[in-house]
VMD Tcl script that draws the C-alpha trace (Angstrom):
set ca {
  {-19.29 36.69 9.05}
  {-19.81 33.71 11.33}
  {-17.66 33.39 14.43}
  {-15.78 30.06 14.55}
  {-16.89 27.36 16.96}
  {-15.52 27.63 20.49}
  {-11.99 26.57 21.14}
  {-10.94 23.65 23.32}
  {-10.67 24.81 26.96}
  {-7.19 25.48 28.32}
  {-5.79 23.51 31.26}
  {-6.62 26.39 33.65}
  {-10.16 26.64 32.29}
  {-10.63 22.88 32.64}
  {-9.66 23.16 36.31}
  {-12.17 25.98 36.80}
  {-14.90 23.92 35.16}
  {-14.10 20.94 37.38}
  {-14.38 23.14 40.49}
  {-17.65 24.60 39.24}
  {-19.14 21.17 38.65}
  {-17.97 19.82 42.01}
  {-19.15 22.88 43.97}
  {-22.58 23.10 42.34}
  {-23.17 19.39 42.81}
  {-22.34 19.90 46.48}
  {-24.67 22.90 46.76}
  {-27.45 20.92 45.10}
  {-27.08 18.16 47.69}
  {-26.95 20.62 50.60}
  {-29.65 23.24 49.89}
  {-30.49 23.54 46.19}
  {-33.28 26.14 46.41}
  {-31.21 28.39 48.66}
  {-28.19 28.37 46.38}
  {-30.41 29.14 43.40}
  {-32.23 32.00 45.17}
  {-30.58 33.12 48.41}
  {-33.47 35.29 49.67}
  {-34.63 32.37 51.86}
  {-32.67 29.55 53.42}
  {-35.75 27.33 53.38}
  {-38.26 27.95 50.61}
  {-41.88 26.97 50.35}
  {-42.16 25.22 47.01}
  {-44.91 27.48 45.62}
  {-43.11 30.67 46.67}
  {-39.87 29.43 45.14}
  {-41.42 28.91 41.71}
  {-43.55 32.06 41.97}
  {-40.29 33.97 42.37}
  {-39.01 32.41 39.16}
  {-42.22 33.38 37.38}
  {-41.81 36.96 38.59}
  {-38.22 37.03 37.31}
  {-39.45 35.92 33.90}
  {-42.22 38.54 33.98}
  {-39.72 41.24 34.92}
  {-36.98 40.31 32.47}
  {-38.80 38.83 29.46}
  {-42.15 40.56 29.05}
  {-40.84 44.15 28.86}
  {-38.59 43.06 25.96}
  {-41.24 41.25 23.95}
  {-40.52 43.59 21.03}
  {-36.82 42.89 20.64}
  {-37.10 39.25 21.71}
  {-39.96 38.24 19.44}
  {-39.48 40.62 16.48}
  {-42.92 39.90 15.10}
  {-43.09 36.24 16.18}
  {-45.28 34.91 18.95}
  {-43.76 33.31 22.06}
  {-45.45 30.01 21.24}
  {-43.64 29.94 17.90}
  {-40.19 30.28 19.46}
  {-37.52 27.85 20.59}
  {-35.35 29.15 23.43}
  {-32.33 28.05 25.43}
  {-31.68 28.78 29.10}
  {-28.08 28.79 30.32}
  {-27.75 27.56 33.91}
  {-31.23 26.31 34.75}
  {-30.45 24.99 38.23}
  {-33.48 23.14 39.60}
  {-35.83 24.72 37.02}
  {-37.00 27.76 38.99}
  {-37.36 29.95 35.89}
  {-37.52 27.11 33.37}
  {-41.09 26.36 34.40}
  {-42.19 29.95 33.70}
  {-40.26 30.04 30.43}
  {-42.07 26.86 29.36}
  {-45.40 28.62 29.88}
  {-44.33 31.24 27.31}
  {-42.21 29.51 24.69}
  {-42.94 26.61 22.37}
  {-39.79 24.76 23.46}
  {-37.31 25.42 26.26}
  {-33.93 23.70 26.19}
  {-32.10 24.20 29.47}
  {-28.51 23.33 30.41}
  {-26.58 23.17 33.67}
  {-23.10 22.04 34.68}
  {-24.43 20.16 37.72}
  {-25.85 16.68 37.25}
  {-27.41 16.99 40.71}
  {-29.25 20.18 39.70}
  {-30.44 18.62 36.45}
  {-31.77 15.58 38.34}
  {-33.79 17.88 40.63}
  {-34.98 19.96 37.68}
  {-36.20 16.75 36.03}
  {-38.33 16.00 39.06}
  {-39.61 19.58 39.37}
  {-40.52 19.86 35.70}
  {-41.87 16.37 35.10}
  {-44.94 16.47 32.92}
  {-43.82 19.53 30.93}
  {-43.43 18.06 27.49}
  {-41.91 21.21 25.96}
  {-38.93 21.26 28.38}
  {-35.66 19.49 27.51}
  {-32.86 19.30 30.09}
  {-29.16 18.70 29.49}
  {-26.19 18.25 31.77}
  {-23.38 20.01 29.89}
  {-19.73 20.78 30.55}
  {-20.29 24.38 31.66}
  {-18.67 26.12 28.72}
  {-20.14 24.98 25.40}
  {-23.40 23.93 23.78}
  {-22.09 21.00 21.79}
  {-25.47 19.25 22.11}
  {-27.09 21.73 19.73}
  {-26.69 22.46 16.01}
  {-25.99 25.87 14.50}
  {-28.85 28.39 14.24}
  {-31.27 26.29 16.25}
  {-32.74 28.86 18.69}
  {-34.85 32.00 18.47}
  {-33.79 33.39 21.86}
  {-31.25 32.72 24.63}
  {-31.52 33.71 28.29}
  {-29.42 33.47 31.44}
  {-29.94 34.95 34.92}
  {-27.91 34.62 38.16}
  {-25.47 32.27 36.44}
  {-22.56 34.19 34.93}
  {-22.29 36.20 38.17}
  {-20.85 33.00 39.70}
  {-18.30 32.15 36.97}
  {-14.81 33.31 38.05}
  {-13.14 32.80 34.66}
  {-13.90 35.30 31.89}
  {-12.71 32.75 29.37}
  {-15.52 30.41 30.37}
  {-18.05 33.22 30.00}
  {-16.69 34.18 26.58}
  {-16.76 30.60 25.38}
  {-20.41 30.38 26.37}
  {-21.19 33.62 24.55}
  {-19.48 32.34 21.40}
  {-21.49 29.15 21.59}
  {-24.74 31.03 22.05}
  {-23.86 33.04 18.94}
  {-23.38 29.81 17.01}
  {-26.69 28.38 18.18}
  {-28.85 31.47 17.62}
  {-30.64 32.24 14.39}
  {-29.64 35.49 12.61}
  {-31.28 38.48 14.26}
  {-31.97 36.61 17.52}
  {-31.17 38.08 20.95}
  {-29.22 36.74 23.91}
  {-30.26 38.48 27.13}
  {-28.07 37.68 30.10}
  {-26.87 39.06 33.41}
  {-23.29 39.34 34.63}
  {-21.43 40.57 37.68}
  {-21.09 44.27 36.89}
  {-19.57 45.43 40.16}
  {-15.96 45.94 39.14}
  {-14.81 46.85 42.65}
  {-14.32 43.19 43.52}
  {-12.07 40.52 42.10}
  {-12.90 36.81 42.08}
  {-10.79 34.41 44.11}
  {-9.18 31.70 42.00}
  {-10.75 28.75 43.82}
  {-14.09 30.45 44.48}
  {-17.09 29.55 42.29}
  {-19.52 31.92 43.96}
  {-18.27 35.43 43.10}
  {-17.87 35.74 39.36}
  {-15.50 37.73 37.21}
  {-16.58 41.40 37.02}
  {-17.52 42.86 33.65}
  {-17.78 46.58 32.92}
  {-19.47 48.27 29.99}
  {-16.25 48.47 27.95}
  {-15.64 44.77 28.65}
  {-19.17 43.95 27.49}
  {-18.77 45.95 24.29}
  {-15.49 44.20 23.50}
  {-16.99 40.80 24.35}
  {-19.89 41.36 21.98}
  {-17.55 42.46 19.21}
  {-15.20 39.49 19.60}
  {-18.07 37.02 19.56}
  {-19.83 38.53 16.56}
  {-22.75 40.13 18.43}
  {-23.96 43.71 18.63}
  {-24.56 45.12 22.10}
  {-27.95 46.76 21.58}
  {-28.82 47.57 25.19}
  {-27.52 47.36 28.76}
  {-28.78 48.26 32.24}
  {-27.48 48.07 35.79}
  {-23.89 48.94 34.92}
  {-21.71 48.88 38.03}
  {-24.06 46.59 39.97}
  {-24.33 42.86 40.58}
  {-27.22 42.79 38.13}
  {-25.63 44.09 34.94}
  {-27.96 43.12 32.10}
  {-26.76 42.81 28.52}
  {-28.74 42.45 25.31}
  {-26.55 40.89 22.58}
  {-28.06 40.57 19.10}
  {-26.75 38.33 16.37}
  {-26.59 40.30 13.11}
  {-29.04 39.35 10.44}
  {-31.28 40.77 7.82}
  {-33.08 43.89 9.09}
  {-31.53 43.64 12.56}
  {-29.78 47.00 12.25}
  {-33.17 48.57 11.72}
  {-34.60 46.78 14.73}
  {-31.67 47.76 16.93}
  {-31.89 51.43 15.99}
  {-35.53 52.07 15.38}
  {-37.79 49.34 16.69}
  {-36.51 48.58 20.18}
  {-40.03 49.03 21.51}
  {-41.96 47.04 18.96}
  {-41.74 44.06 16.68}
  {-42.66 45.68 13.37}
  {-42.90 49.04 11.64}
  {-46.70 48.97 11.85}
  {-46.63 48.35 15.58}
  {-43.99 51.06 15.98}
  {-46.32 53.62 14.41}
  {-49.23 52.48 16.56}
  {-47.16 52.48 19.73}
  {-45.37 55.81 19.35}
  {-48.14 57.83 17.69}
  {-50.73 56.92 20.30}
  {-51.23 59.39 23.13}
  {-49.49 58.09 26.28}
  {-51.63 56.79 29.11}
  {-51.50 59.31 31.95}
  {-50.36 57.84 35.25}
  {-50.31 60.47 37.99}
  {-49.21 60.36 41.61}
  {-50.37 62.31 44.63}
  {-48.25 63.53 46.25}
  {-45.50 63.59 43.65}
  {-42.75 63.14 46.25}
  {-42.88 60.72 49.20}
  {-40.61 59.21 51.79}
  {-40.02 55.47 52.06}
  {-42.73 53.92 54.20}
  {-45.40 56.43 53.17}
  {-48.46 55.82 51.00}
  {-49.42 57.71 47.85}
  {-52.34 57.66 45.43}
  {-51.93 56.53 41.84}
  {-54.44 57.56 39.19}
  {-54.87 56.08 35.69}
  {-58.46 56.79 34.58}
  {-58.09 54.89 31.31}
  {-57.95 51.61 33.29}
  {-60.60 52.39 35.91}
  {-61.82 49.20 37.56}
  {-58.95 47.14 36.14}
  {-55.94 45.36 37.60}
  {-52.86 46.81 35.89}
  {-49.31 45.70 35.15}
  {-46.59 48.34 34.84}
  {-43.08 48.55 33.47}
  {-40.82 50.96 35.31}
  {-37.42 52.61 35.51}
  {-35.74 53.63 38.77}
  {-33.03 56.27 38.48}
  {-30.91 56.63 41.59}
  {-27.66 58.33 42.45}
  {-24.56 56.17 42.02}
  {-25.90 54.05 39.15}
  {-24.98 54.96 35.59}
  {-28.12 53.33 34.13}
  {-31.71 53.02 35.35}
  {-32.89 49.81 36.98}
  {-35.78 48.47 34.91}
  {-38.44 45.88 35.50}
  {-42.10 44.90 35.41}
  {-44.58 44.52 38.26}
  {-47.46 42.18 37.46}
  {-50.74 43.00 39.23}
  {-49.28 46.25 40.49}
  {-52.63 47.42 41.81}
  {-56.39 47.28 41.29}
  {-57.88 50.63 40.35}
  {-61.28 51.70 41.67}
  {-64.13 53.07 39.54}
  {-62.33 56.43 39.38}
  {-59.10 54.81 38.25}
  {-57.35 55.33 41.60}
  {-55.57 53.16 44.18}
  {-53.42 53.60 47.29}
  {-49.83 52.34 46.98}
  {-47.47 51.90 49.95}
  {-43.78 52.61 49.38}
  {-41.55 49.87 50.86}
  {-39.70 51.11 53.95}
  {-36.33 50.16 52.42}
  {-36.95 51.83 49.05}
  {-33.88 53.66 47.78}
  {-33.88 57.36 46.99}
  {-34.56 58.12 43.36}
  {-37.09 58.80 40.66}
  {-39.52 56.05 39.71}
  {-40.87 56.46 36.18}
  {-43.71 54.34 34.85}
  {-42.81 53.66 31.22}
  {-45.56 51.26 30.09}
  {-48.88 50.10 31.44}
  {-51.49 47.55 30.47}
  {-54.71 46.08 31.83}
  {-54.26 42.58 33.13}
  {-58.03 42.33 33.61}
  {-58.72 42.62 29.88}
  {-55.34 41.23 28.75}
  {-54.71 44.41 26.77}
  {-51.54 45.32 24.91}
  {-48.86 47.49 26.46}
  {-49.30 51.27 26.19}
  {-46.74 53.99 26.68}
  {-47.19 55.71 30.02}
  {-46.30 59.15 31.32}
  {-45.84 59.65 35.03}
  {-43.15 59.68 37.68}
  {-42.75 59.95 41.43}
  {-39.76 60.94 43.54}
  {-38.96 58.74 46.52}
  {-36.77 59.80 49.44}
  {-35.45 56.58 50.89}
  {-32.35 54.77 52.11}
  {-29.35 53.57 50.11}
  {-30.48 50.00 49.53}
  {-30.93 48.58 46.06}
  {-33.78 50.37 44.25}
  {-36.98 48.47 43.69}
  {-40.57 49.36 43.03}
}
mol new
graphics top color blue
foreach p $ca { graphics top sphere $p radius 0.5 }
foreach p [lrange $ca 0 end-1] q [lrange $ca 1 end] { graphics top cylinder $p $q radius 0.2 }
display resetview
């Protein structure tokens, strides 16, 4: 059953939206790249967009199975919620046939237009920050949002967006987005930087109210709480339950019946700042990409991601890998691996290493 179109914003919500628009216009005039990605106050242009490409590699490519469901990226039409100056939009445009990107800030959209000029498959829209009135029903194959909802202080605004995404997605399509999952903080009414916290129970209820199914989540309890919402459609129950790793039954058999690629570590336990050896003979002489999970104490779900060009293996299939000095304690498990050199498909991987580190956010 279709969820009705979003309701007209309340007076309080309208005030929140006005603050959001004013504040993000101001941030765009002051230091747009910094407010989009706060790792650097002053970014080099190439590094700024390379960071966006890495985000897309980390958050899109590992989910190719549930995002594409048998389609190819270049056959898909996607929407990005909160594009800012186009940091990730550019990388999305290299994957998808069309990228339609919205933002509440006219200043951000103006900068994105400059940054993305020449990309004929990118379409930018200044919207009102809560709905997608510019788009018809069932017009997109995928929806994506990162470091956007973590800044929205009003859950009603977030829910309205989710309802609108539901309306605009085709049956069976997925909305992957990130929210503020650290429930130990509360947003300040006039603040448009720290967003409303959302726990797992909140996410489940949100999906249910908006007509979606919550098919996956990761990072519960952290700032980077990822949610995979799927719009019901023909065969989607089967995908959600059985084919989360692949886009079709045939690929599922190939993927799961194949012997996993062995990825071994020596030593098997290291301290942050040390170097270990990785060995994957199947890809000897190749540059490899890996998908990983980091399990660490205090987090209820593993942190997942992808590292492109993780290392170049020698003729024996070995390489030396330094562990970052600020790596958190936990178990790093390599879940998938592929050769970037030969552009091979992803293979299941078996191999894990224990890292004794500090308490900072886990990363590979």
